[in-house]
One Martini backbone bead per residue (centre of mass of N, CA, C, O) as a GRO file, in nm:
protein
   87
    1MET     BB    1  -0.455  -1.100  -0.953
    2THR     BB    2  -0.496  -1.179  -0.644
    3PRO     BB    3  -0.552  -1.070  -0.336
    4ALA     BB    4  -0.322  -1.241  -0.212
    5GLU     BB    5  -0.101  -1.155  -0.402
    6LEU     BB    6  -0.126  -0.854  -0.351
    7SER     BB    7  -0.067  -0.859  -0.054
    8ARG     BB    8   0.222  -0.974  -0.088
    9THR     BB    9   0.324  -0.730  -0.262
   10VAL     BB   10   0.275  -0.513  -0.049
   11LEU     BB   11   0.451  -0.637   0.169
   12ARG     BB   12   0.719  -0.624   0.003
   13SER     BB   13   0.716  -0.316  -0.020
   14VAL     BB   14   0.736  -0.256   0.281
   15ARG     BB   15   0.996  -0.414   0.329
   16GLY     BB   16   1.167  -0.250   0.130
   17ALA     BB   17   1.131   0.025   0.271
   18VAL     BB   18   1.259  -0.062   0.535
   19GLU     BB   19   1.533  -0.174   0.431
   20GLU     BB   20   1.585   0.125   0.274
   21GLN     BB   21   1.477   0.356   0.475
   22GLU     BB   22   1.201   0.494   0.400
   23LEU     BB   23   1.091   0.331   0.646
   24SER     BB   24   0.995   0.336   1.012
   25VAL     BB   25   0.861   0.026   1.066
   26PRO     BB   26   0.661  -0.216   1.138
   27VAL     BB   27   0.600  -0.515   0.997
   28PRO     BB   28   0.340  -0.656   0.897
   29ALA     BB   29   0.206  -0.970   0.876
   30ARG     BB   30  -0.041  -0.834   0.717
   31ILE     BB   31  -0.241  -0.747   0.420
   32VAL     BB   32  -0.533  -0.594   0.331
   33VAL     BB   33  -0.716  -0.684   0.033
   34GLN     BB   34  -0.987  -0.513  -0.138
   35PRO     BB   35  -1.252  -0.409  -0.237
   36PRO     BB   36  -1.390  -0.124  -0.267
   37PRO     BB   37  -1.649   0.047  -0.123
   38ARG     BB   38  -1.650   0.195  -0.400
   39PRO     BB   39  -1.734   0.240  -0.696
   40GLY     BB   40  -1.458   0.348  -0.903
   41CYS     BB   41  -1.193   0.278  -0.700
   42GLY     BB   42  -1.108   0.026  -0.825
   43ASP     BB   43  -1.025  -0.312  -0.769
   44TYR     BB   44  -0.838  -0.238  -0.516
   45ALA     BB   45  -0.777  -0.210  -0.153
   46SER     BB   46  -0.581  -0.024   0.100
   47ASN     BB   47  -0.486   0.093   0.448
   48VAL     BB   48  -0.175   0.090   0.503
   49ALA     BB   49  -0.092   0.385   0.516
   50LEU     BB   50  -0.267   0.454   0.763
   51GLN     BB   51  -0.131   0.240   0.953
   52LEU     BB   52   0.180   0.366   0.908
   53ALA     BB   53   0.187   0.670   0.969
   54LYS     BB   54   0.224   0.690   1.275
   55PRO     BB   55   0.486   0.515   1.307
   56ALA     BB   56   0.637   0.699   1.083
   57GLY     BB   57   0.571   1.013   1.109
   58ARG     BB   58   0.361   1.041   0.864
   59PRO     BB   59   0.179   1.095   0.616
   60ALA     BB   60  -0.020   0.892   0.437
   61ARG     BB   61   0.051   1.003   0.154
   62GLU     BB   62   0.356   0.947   0.179
   63VAL     BB   63   0.342   0.648   0.218
   64ALA     BB   64   0.186   0.592  -0.045
   65GLU     BB   65   0.403   0.703  -0.239
   66ILE     BB   66   0.620   0.495  -0.169
   67LEU     BB   67   0.449   0.245  -0.248
   68GLN     BB   68   0.377   0.323  -0.537
   69LYS     BB   69   0.663   0.310  -0.655
   70ARG     BB   70   0.699   0.005  -0.585
   71LEU     BB   71   0.433  -0.108  -0.734
   72ALA     BB   72   0.437  -0.005  -1.033
   73GLY     BB   73   0.664  -0.242  -1.132
   74SER     BB   74   0.475  -0.475  -1.086
   75ALA     BB   75   0.360  -0.756  -1.155
   76GLY     BB   76   0.009  -0.723  -1.232
   77ILE     BB   77   0.035  -0.399  -1.233
   78ALA     BB   78  -0.098  -0.114  -1.395
   79ARG     BB   79  -0.204   0.055  -1.134
   80VAL     BB   80  -0.160   0.333  -0.897
   81GLU     BB   81  -0.374   0.470  -0.653
   82ILE     BB   82  -0.456   0.762  -0.455
   83ALA     BB   83  -0.664   0.821  -0.216
   84GLY     BB   84  -0.842   1.046  -0.075
   85PRO     BB   85  -1.018   1.189   0.135
   86GLY     BB   86  -1.316   1.015   0.156
   87PHE     BB   87  -1.341   0.779  -0.066
   0.00000   0.00000   0.00000
């Protein structure tokens, strides 16, 4: 899966969470997915949970857990990990 494909997959997960009222946030136009800043922190990373936390009125970890559940079953994604503060 390319970063662009992964970005679209994450965006679909956000849309799904909003449509099913797990999150109440404006859906971003796009989501940036890129290699993590530190080696050993996975293949790709996104800060979408941090971006959505304030509009959702929830902690970023909670938003990340909602998206993690949705992404875990997606084709091309072997594992979804949530980085802690200061990753």
